[in-house]
C-alpha angles and dihedrals in degrees: 000000000000087000099042100044102036097081091087090059095042110039098071099039110146112254095008113131101179138000142178131191108217135195120201140226131230120272116301098033090292112174091221109099125256100219093195100059129063133166136213114199116193137174114207136199087228140340093261091062090049092050091051090052093049093049103038114019122112089225094060093045089055093046092051091051089059100039134088091192136016122191116191119192124193114211138184115203116241100176138344133189128185134016142284114208090343096309140086104234099178117078119195110258114228092200102073108142120217095252134131097243132150117280122222122204130198119192118176138169145176105228120217111247093231090052098051096100096051092042096054091042089059096044097089090053093045093051099042093089090063094062115106092357104156093205094056109090099178142355135178135172112231137168151162099235122024115252097356109052107042138161141177126219116198138170123210130194093247142328094276090056090052093048091050089055098041100046106025106037110096096206091054092050089049091052091053090049091051091050091057095041096049096037091216098165134076089186133004142178136191122190137173125205139185108236104214105162142012140187129202126004142274106256091318094314121121095219096168102029098112094041104041139019120247119240 
């Protein structure tokens, strides 16, 4: 209900340029839902508008009343390719400092109905290269609609760690090749962000403590 009926409180938020309410899957990009974890993705005109929303909005007050933990991540877009619901919501940020900070990645896609079986059959293979990767700080499968509109959110130690994975890992290159060969997606988007600040924690875990300051 907090997903279905919160659009009224979210869609006209001052300074908000784009938002998505996201459910999540069980560990390992499992399509079965994780009923304990939900995401709110927002693009803001500026950080001041975002801060006002987090502190004063009715939506956030309601979310806090239902949540044991809230983890808020502040991101600056480095690069984005593709579309989300026919638009490109992430504008390149011109204020990216030359710092070695964690990199967040969002990949999302709308999967063609006739390709669902082959896509989900390949998922365990496509995700195997993420297991026990020391440079991967966090990953979670999220999405708007189970099975058909899926996304992954991941955090890497730094940009070099992400590049090592993206360009030099054979399994990742094979997964990209399969995506093109099978033409699984009706729409897709890939975006990289600099993660420069966070608030709260992930289920009691301090995932970013040694890499980034809170607040």
